[in-house]
ROLOZA-99269 format. One record per residue (C-alpha): residue number from 1; residue in one letter; z, y, x. Coordinates in nm, 2 decimals, padded with zeros to 4 digits, m for minus. Layout:
# ROLOZA-99269
NODE     i   aa       pz       py       px
NODE   NUM    A        Z        Y        X
...
# end
This chain:
# ROLOZA-99269
NODE     i   aa       pz       py       px
NODE     1    M    00.22    02.02    09.79
NODE     2    R    00.32    01.69    09.93
NODE     3    P    00.64    01.49    09.90
NODE     4    G    00.90    01.52    10.17
NODE     5    S    00.99    01.16    10.22
NODE     6    S    00.81    00.91    10.43
NODE     7    R    00.77    00.54    10.36
NODE     8    S    00.73    00.41    10.70
NODE     9    G    01.01    00.32    10.93
NODE    10    K    00.85    00.53    11.21
NODE    11    G    00.72    00.88    11.22
NODE    12    N    00.60    01.05    10.91
NODE    13    S    00.29    00.86    10.80
NODE    14    V    00.27    00.73    10.44
NODE    15    P    00.09    00.40    10.36
NODE    16    G   m00.25    00.46    10.21
NODE    17    T   m00.50    00.72    10.29
NODE    18    A   m00.48    00.92    10.61
NODE    19    G   m00.50    01.24    10.41
NODE    20    R   m00.14    01.18    10.29
NODE    21    R   m00.01    01.24    10.64
NODE    22    R   m00.09    01.60    10.66
NODE    23    L   m00.14    01.79    10.34
NODE    24    A   m00.01    02.12    10.45
NODE    25    A   m00.35    02.28    10.46
NODE    26    T   m00.39    02.22    10.09
NODE    27    C   m00.07    02.40    10.00
NODE    28    A   m00.21    02.75    10.05
NODE    29    A   m00.51    02.67    09.84
NODE    30    F   m00.29    02.57    09.55
NODE    31    G   m00.02    02.84    09.61
NODE    32    A    00.22    02.55    09.66
NODE    33    W    00.44    02.39    09.93
NODE    34    V    00.39    02.06    10.09
NODE    35    V    00.68    01.83    10.03
NODE    36    T    00.88    01.77    10.34
NODE    37    G    01.08    01.48    10.47
NODE    38    G    01.22    01.28    10.20
NODE    39    A    01.07    01.47    09.93
NODE    40    L    00.78    01.35    09.71
NODE    41    A    00.61    01.10    09.93
NODE    42    P    00.87    00.88    10.10
NODE    43    Q    00.78    00.66    10.39
NODE    44    A    00.87    00.30    10.30
NODE    45    F    00.92    00.00    10.51
NODE    46    A    00.73   m00.31    10.44
NODE    47    D    01.02   m00.54    10.38
NODE    48    D    01.16   m00.60    10.03
NODE    49    T    01.52   m00.57    09.94
NODE    50    A    01.70   m00.74    09.65
NODE    51    A    01.94   m00.45    09.62
NODE    52    P    01.92   m00.10    09.77
NODE    53    D    02.12   m00.06    10.09
NODE    54    Q    02.30    00.28    10.06
NODE    55    W    02.49    00.28    10.39
NODE    56    Y    02.58    00.64    10.36
NODE    57    L    02.81    00.58    10.07
NODE    58    A    03.04    00.39    10.29
NODE    59    A    02.99    00.63    10.57
NODE    60    M    03.09    00.92    10.36
NODE    61    H    03.38    00.73    10.20
NODE    62    A    03.23    00.78    09.85
NODE    63    P    03.47    00.55    09.66
NODE    64    E    03.76    00.75    09.80
NODE    65    M    03.59    01.08    09.71
NODE    66    W    03.52    00.96    09.36
NODE    67    K    03.89    00.94    09.30
NODE    68    A    03.89    01.32    09.34
NODE    69    S    03.55    01.41    09.19
NODE    70    T    03.25    01.24    09.05
NODE    71    G    03.04    01.55    08.98
NODE    72    K    03.14    01.56    08.61
NODE    73    G    03.04    01.89    08.44
NODE    74    I    02.78    01.98    08.70
NODE    75    K    02.41    01.99    08.63
NODE    76    V    02.15    01.97    08.90
NODE    77    A    01.79    02.07    08.85
NODE    78    V    01.55    01.84    09.03
NODE    79    V    01.23    02.04    09.09
NODE    80    D    00.99    01.76    09.18
NODE    81    T    00.72    01.52    09.05
NODE    82    G    00.91    01.47    08.73
NODE    83    V    01.20    01.23    08.65
NODE    84    N    01.18    00.90    08.47
NODE    85    P    01.49    00.89    08.25
NODE    86    D    01.44    00.52    08.16
NODE    87    T    01.53    00.36    08.49
NODE    88    P    01.86    00.16    08.45
NODE    89    S    02.04    00.40    08.69
NODE    90    L    01.93    00.71    08.50
NODE    91    K    01.98    00.62    08.14
NODE    92    G    02.20    00.89    07.99
NODE    93    Q    02.18    01.10    08.30
NODE    94    V    01.87    01.31    08.24
NODE    95    L    01.91    01.62    08.01
NODE    96    A    01.55    01.64    07.89
NODE    97    D    01.65    01.86    07.60
NODE    98    E    01.77    02.12    07.84
NODE    99    V    01.45    02.17    08.03
NODE   100    P    01.33    02.53    07.97
NODE   101    K    01.02    02.54    07.73
NODE   102    S    00.81    02.68    08.01
NODE   103    A    00.86    02.36    08.21
NODE   104    A    00.87    02.11    07.93
NODE   105    Y    00.53    01.95    08.00
NODE   106    G    00.57    01.62    08.18
NODE   107    A    00.93    01.68    08.29
NODE   108    T    01.02    01.32    08.21
NODE   109    E    00.69    01.17    08.34
NODE   110    D    00.71    01.11    08.71
NODE   111    Y    00.36    01.09    08.86
NODE   112    Q    00.48    00.96    09.20
NODE   113    G    00.83    00.82    09.18
NODE   114    H    00.97    01.07    09.42
NODE   115    G    01.15    01.29    09.17
NODE   116    T    01.31    00.99    09.00
NODE   117    T    01.44    00.88    09.34
NODE   118    M    01.59    01.22    09.41
NODE   119    A    01.76    01.22    09.07
NODE   120    E    01.91    00.88    09.13
NODE   121    L    02.03    00.97    09.48
NODE   122    I    02.22    01.26    09.31
NODE   123    A    02.33    01.12    08.97
NODE   124    G    02.24    00.76    08.95
NODE   125    T    02.49    00.52    08.79
NODE   126    G    02.39    00.22    08.99
NODE   127    K    02.34    00.01    08.68
NODE   128    G    02.09   m00.26    08.68
NODE   129    G    02.08   m00.28    09.05
NODE   130    G    01.96    00.08    09.08
NODE   131    L    02.07    00.35    09.32
NODE   132    K    02.42    00.48    09.29
NODE   133    G    02.42    00.86    09.31
NODE   134    L    02.67    01.03    09.53
NODE   135    A    02.77    01.24    09.22
NODE   136    P    02.74    00.97    08.95
NODE   137    D    02.88    01.18    08.67
NODE   138    S    02.67    01.49    08.73
NODE   139    K    02.36    01.53    08.51
NODE   140    I    02.00    01.60    08.59
NODE   141    I    01.77    01.87    08.45
NODE   142    P    01.41    01.76    08.54
NODE   143    V    01.15    02.02    08.63
NODE   144    R    00.80    01.89    08.71
NODE   145    I    00.57    02.08    08.95
NODE   146    T    00.23    02.04    09.10
NODE   147    L    00.23    01.87    09.44
NODE   148    D   m00.07    01.74    09.63
NODE   149    S    00.00    01.39    09.51
NODE   150    L   m00.10    01.49    09.16
NODE   151    K   m00.47    01.43    09.17
NODE   152    D   m00.57    01.44    08.80
NODE   153    P   m00.74    01.79    08.74
NODE   154    A   m00.62    01.80    08.38
NODE   155    E   m00.26    01.72    08.48
NODE   156    R   m00.27    01.97    08.75
NODE   157    K   m00.38    02.24    08.51
NODE   158    L   m00.10    02.15    08.26
NODE   159    T    00.18    02.12    08.53
NODE   160    Q    00.34    02.43    08.65
NODE   161    S    00.34    02.56    09.01
NODE   162    S    00.64    02.52    09.24
NODE   163    E    00.72    02.89    09.21
NODE   164    A    00.72    02.87    08.83
NODE   165    G    00.93    02.55    08.85
NODE   166    I    01.20    02.72    09.06
NODE   167    R    01.21    03.01    08.80
NODE   168    A    01.24    02.76    08.52
NODE   169    A    01.53    02.58    08.70
NODE   170    A    01.70    02.91    08.75
NODE   171    D    01.68    02.97    08.38
NODE   172    S    01.85    02.64    08.30
NODE   173    D    02.22    02.57    08.30
NODE   174    A    02.19    02.39    08.64
NODE   175    R    02.42    02.52    08.90
NODE   176    I    02.24    02.34    09.18
NODE   177    I    01.87    02.33    09.24
NODE   178    N    01.72    02.06    09.46
NODE   179    L    01.39    02.13    09.63
NODE   180    S    01.28    01.81    09.81
NODE   181    F    00.94    01.94    09.90
NODE   182    G    00.79    02.20    10.13
NODE   183    G    00.51    02.32    10.36
NODE   184    P    00.40    02.61    10.57
NODE   185    A    00.25    02.82    10.29
NODE   186    V    00.44    03.15    10.24
NODE   187    T    00.38    03.33    09.92
NODE   188    S    00.53    03.64    09.77
NODE   189    E    00.57    03.45    09.44
NODE   190    G    00.77    03.18    09.62
NODE   191    A    01.00    03.44    09.78
NODE   192    D    01.05    03.62    09.45
NODE   193    A    01.13    03.29    09.27
NODE   194    I    01.40    03.21    09.53
NODE   195    K    01.55    03.56    09.49
NODE   196    Y    01.54    03.52    09.11
NODE   197    A    01.73    03.19    09.14
NODE   198    L    01.99    03.33    09.38
NODE   199    S    02.04    03.63    09.14
NODE   200    K    02.14    03.37    08.88
NODE   201    G    02.41    03.23    09.10
NODE   202    K    02.23    02.91    09.19
NODE   203    L    02.29    02.70    09.50
NODE   204    L    01.96    02.58    09.64
NODE   205    F    01.90    02.29    09.89
NODE   206    A    01.56    02.21    10.03
NODE   207    A    01.40    01.95    10.26
NODE   208    T    01.30    02.10    10.60
NODE   209    G    01.00    01.88    10.69
NODE   210    N    00.89    01.55    10.83
NODE   211    D    00.63    01.64    11.08
NODE   212    E    00.84    01.75    11.39
NODE   213    K    00.59    01.58    11.62
NODE   214    I    00.30    01.79    11.51
NODE   215    S    00.49    02.12    11.45
NODE   216    D    00.56    02.38    11.71
NODE   217    E    00.85    02.62    11.78
NODE   218    K    00.71    02.88    11.54
NODE   219    Y    00.67    02.64    11.25
NODE   220    R    00.88    02.70    10.94
NODE   221    D    00.89    02.49    10.62
NODE   222    F    00.91    02.66    10.29
NODE   223    P    01.10    02.69    10.06
NODE   224    A    01.37    02.57    10.30
NODE   225    A    01.30    02.87    10.53
NODE   226    Y    01.33    03.13    10.26
NODE   227    P    01.65    03.34    10.29
NODE   228    G    01.91    03.20    10.06
NODE   229    V    01.79    02.84    10.06
NODE   230    V    02.00    02.58    10.25
NODE   231    G    01.76    02.39    10.48
NODE   232    V    01.87    02.03    10.53
NODE   233    S    01.76    01.80    10.82
NODE   234    A    01.79    01.42    10.82
NODE   235    A    02.03    01.21    11.03
NODE   236    D    02.07    00.84    11.07
NODE   237    Q    02.37    00.61    11.08
NODE   238    S    02.46    00.71    11.43
NODE   239    G    02.45    01.08    11.34
NODE   240    T    02.13    01.13    11.54
NODE   241    V    01.86    01.36    11.39
NODE   242    G    01.55    01.17    11.29
NODE   243    D    01.26    01.22    11.53
NODE   244    F    01.04    01.33    11.23
NODE   245    S    01.29    01.59    11.11
NODE   246    H    01.18    01.95    11.17
NODE   247    S    01.38    02.18    11.39
NODE   248    G    01.43    02.55    11.39
NODE   249    N    01.67    02.83    11.30
NODE   250    Y    01.62    02.76    10.93
NODE   251    I    01.81    02.43    10.96
NODE   252    D    02.15    02.49    10.80
NODE   253    L    02.31    02.15    10.75
NODE   254    A    02.23    01.78    10.82
NODE   255    S    02.26    01.49    10.58
NODE   256    P    02.18    01.12    10.57
NODE   257    G    01.81    01.08    10.55
NODE   258    L    01.70    00.76    10.73
NODE   259    K    01.69    00.41    10.58
NODE   260    V    01.76    00.56    10.24
NODE   261    P    01.60    00.36    09.95
NODE   262    V    01.33    00.51    09.74
NODE   263    W    01.12    00.38    09.45
NODE   264    C    00.81    00.22    09.61
NODE   265    D    00.58    00.35    09.33
NODE   266    T    00.55    00.45    08.97
NODE   267    T    00.59    00.09    08.84
NODE   268    F    00.97    00.14    08.91
NODE   269    K    01.01   m00.23    08.99
NODE   270    K    01.15   m00.22    09.34
NODE   271    Y    01.29    00.01    09.61
NODE   272    C    01.17    00.05    09.96
NODE   273    P    01.38    00.16    10.26
NODE   274    S    01.26    00.51    10.36
NODE   275    Q    01.33    00.81    10.57
NODE   276    G    01.28    01.18    10.51
NODE   277    T    01.45    01.52    10.47
NODE   278    S    01.39    01.49    10.09
NODE   279    Q    01.66    01.23    10.07
NODE   280    A    01.88    01.44    10.29
NODE   281    S    01.84    01.74    10.06
NODE   282    A    01.92    01.53    09.75
NODE   283    I    02.24    01.39    09.91
NODE   284    A    02.34    01.74    10.01
NODE   285    S    02.29    01.86    09.66
NODE   286    A    02.51    01.57    09.53
NODE   287    S    02.78    01.67    09.78
NODE   288    A    02.78    02.02    09.65
NODE   289    A    02.81    01.88    09.29
NODE   290    L    03.12    01.69    09.39
NODE   291    I    03.28    02.00    09.54
NODE   292    W    03.18    02.23    09.25
NODE   293    S    03.31    01.98    08.99
NODE   294    A    03.65    01.98    09.17
NODE   295    H    03.64    02.36    09.19
NODE   296    P    03.45    02.48    08.89
NODE   297    T    03.56    02.85    08.93
NODE   298    W    03.40    02.88    09.27
NODE   299    T    03.08    03.06    09.33
NODE   300    A    02.77    02.91    09.51
NODE   301    N    02.88    03.10    09.82
NODE   302    Q    03.22    02.94    09.82
NODE   303    V    03.09    02.59    09.77
NODE   304    L    02.84    02.64    10.06
NODE   305    R    03.10    02.80    10.28
NODE   306    T    03.33    02.50    10.26
NODE   307    M    03.04    02.27    10.33
NODE   308    I    02.97    02.46    10.64
NODE   309    D    03.33    02.49    10.75
NODE   310    T    03.39    02.12    10.72
NODE   311    A    03.06    02.00    10.87
NODE   312    G    03.08    01.76    11.17
NODE   313    R    02.97    01.92    11.49
NODE   314    S    03.05    01.92    11.86
NODE   315    W    02.91    02.27    11.94
NODE   316    D    03.05    02.61    11.88
NODE   317    R    03.03    02.73    11.52
NODE   318    S    02.87    03.06    11.62
NODE   319    T    02.56    02.89    11.77
NODE   320    P    02.42    02.64    11.52
NODE   321    S    02.20    02.36    11.65
NODE   322    K    01.83    02.39    11.56
NODE   323    Y    01.83    02.02    11.47
NODE   324    L    02.15    01.98    11.27
NODE   325    G    02.24    02.34    11.19
NODE   326    Y    02.61    02.37    11.13
NODE   327    G    02.65    02.00    11.14
NODE   328    L    02.67    01.69    10.92
NODE   329    I    02.79    01.74    10.57
NODE   330    R    03.14    01.60    10.50
NODE   331    P    03.24    01.68    10.14
NODE   332    R    03.54    01.46    10.15
NODE   333    L    03.71    01.70    10.38
NODE   334    V    03.68    01.97    10.11
NODE   335    L    03.80    01.74    09.83
NODE   336    E    04.11    01.62    10.01
NODE   337    Q    04.23    01.97    10.09
NODE   338    A    04.40    02.09    09.77
NODE   339    R    04.46    02.44    09.91
NODE   340    I    04.14    02.49    10.10
NODE   341    D    04.03    02.85    10.12
NODE   342    P    03.67    02.90    10.01
NODE   343    G    03.66    03.26    10.13
NODE   344    P    03.53    03.56    09.93
NODE   345    A    03.33    03.48    09.62
NODE   346    G    03.06    03.73    09.70
NODE   347    A    03.02    03.69    10.07
NODE   348    D    02.71    03.50    10.19
NODE   349    P    02.81    03.23    10.43
NODE   350    L    02.46    03.24    10.58
NODE   351    A    02.45    03.62    10.60
NODE   352    R    02.33    03.62    10.96
NODE   353    E    02.05    03.37    10.90
NODE   354    N    01.95    03.54    10.57
NODE   355    G    01.94    03.89    10.72
NODE   356    T    02.21    04.01    10.48
NODE   357    G    02.47    04.08    10.74
NODE   358    G    02.57    04.02    11.10
NODE   359    G    02.82    03.80    11.27
NODE   360    A    02.92    03.44    11.21
NODE   361    P    03.00    03.30    10.86
NODE   362    A    03.35    03.35    10.71
NODE   363    T    03.66    03.21    10.87
NODE   364    P    03.64    02.83    10.87
NODE   365    A    03.86    02.63    10.63
NODE   366    V    03.94    02.38    10.90
NODE   367    P    03.98    02.44    11.28
NODE   368    S    03.65    02.44    11.47
NODE   369    S    03.59    02.35    11.83
NODE   370    S    03.67    02.60    12.09
NODE   371    A    03.47    02.42    12.35
NODE   372    P    03.13    02.57    12.44
NODE   373    P    02.81    02.37    12.34
NODE   374    R    02.76    02.07    12.57
NODE   375    T    02.48    02.05    12.81
NODE   376    P    02.23    01.79    12.68
NODE   377    G    02.23    01.46    12.85
NODE   378    K    01.92    01.24    12.82
NODE   379    G    01.80    01.47    12.54
NODE   380    E    02.11    01.44    12.33
NODE   381    A    02.42    01.65    12.25
NODE   382    R    02.72    01.43    12.16
NODE   383    A    03.03    01.48    11.96
NODE   384    A    03.33    01.65    12.13
NODE   385    G    03.60    01.40    12.22
NODE   386    E    03.35    01.13    12.31
NODE   387    G    03.49    00.89    12.57
NODE   388    G    03.84    00.87    12.42
NODE   389    G    03.94    01.23    12.40
NODE   390    D    03.99    01.21    12.02
NODE   391    S    04.13    00.92    11.83
NODE   392    G    04.02    01.03    11.48
NODE   393    T    03.67    01.05    11.33
NODE   394    P    03.50    01.35    11.16
NODE   395    W    03.48    01.16    10.83
NODE   396    L    03.86    01.10    10.83
NODE   397    I    04.03    01.41    10.98
NODE   398    G    03.99    01.78    10.95
NODE   399    G    03.90    01.89    11.30
NODE   400    V    03.53    01.95    11.34
NODE   401    A    03.56    01.86    11.71
NODE   402    A    03.65    01.50    11.64
NODE   403    G    03.49    01.21    11.80
NODE   404    V    03.27    00.97    11.61
NODE   405    L    03.24    00.89    11.24
NODE   406    V    03.32    00.54    11.13
NODE   407    I    03.06    00.41    10.88
NODE   408    G    03.14    00.07    10.74
NODE   409    G    03.07   m00.15    11.03
NODE   410    G    02.88    00.11    11.23
NODE   411    V    02.94    00.44    11.40
NODE   412    F    02.82    00.78    11.26
NODE   413    A    02.85    01.00    11.57
NODE   414    A    02.77    01.30    11.36
NODE   415    L    02.69    01.53    11.63
NODE   416    R    02.41    01.37    11.84
NODE   417    T    02.07    01.53    11.86
NODE   418    R    01.76    01.48    12.06
NODE   419    R    01.79    01.83    12.21
NODE   420    R    02.02    02.12    12.17
NODE   421    A    01.92    02.46    12.05
# end
């Protein structure tokens, strides 16, 4: 397997050996998945930063969301390269004692730095100049798995497979499982592990891939493409999907994934700006933690349904974009609606995509656009209301057909894509 993040500002290449660019072929051999965009091997820019620039916190109005929910009481399993609990931002945030015995080996020893980054993006406290997680009062259950960046033969033998890691996470008290890795290898063991986790009521988010330029229309990234897993693509500050982010009918939601800081290496001394669907998945997991903390009696289906219903998009809800799925995540719209209807507890909001039922997802909690999908212009589909038709922004109001999202000093036009599905 390979990490999903990419450390370079362009494309998907990772500094170092060329072999790190495409490790998909090794996945099948190891019965594992290759980590996709933003997962285990982030692309980092060369410039140094004194403090991590987390632009998406302002874009998503995190300080205002934290008045309603900080993720308290929610545990998130990070199935990754391991999690270092001793970074300033993660002290007291990692529940090492709650790791199932089957997954205990190396859980708190991160062999790449990727898993620690994902944990911080979810539950980091921001102390010591570290990353501030979107759900800073949630807790992390670390589960280390074998990915292709783990080269030591002895360590590979002792570290569990991704399939076993997912099962271990399902056996923990985590409500949410973050899978910031992936690849084209499909295994019956992987599919069964996902089904097992779903049977336990878990909500699973996964990176969808960072190699769009080398993939084709038939490419699918797993575990994101398994039924029941929420596949997350990566968008930038303007709301445009990253040119590396995979496309396809397995893309369910979009989340910030460009210029998101990651630990540069396992010395844990500095962060590097990065891009990848790994980061996007982690931020989506944190968003779910905020919602579930505010509504602890909801099921995974209900949490996901409200995320879909409030997602920012300019296209019709019944025809998801193959680049942004149902749109950009906007958890604030869920948190600020005290009487929001989450729909039936047992109904799968992705029934059509998962092959468990027909038709569109349950009735939206907020009004959706009645306008048909726009015809792409110059390779992009833009938000409804562009050009002055709407005065509000998707981050601030309930209508999913709103114009652009204000992000600090910039604009988050949540609904732009290179192409439309």
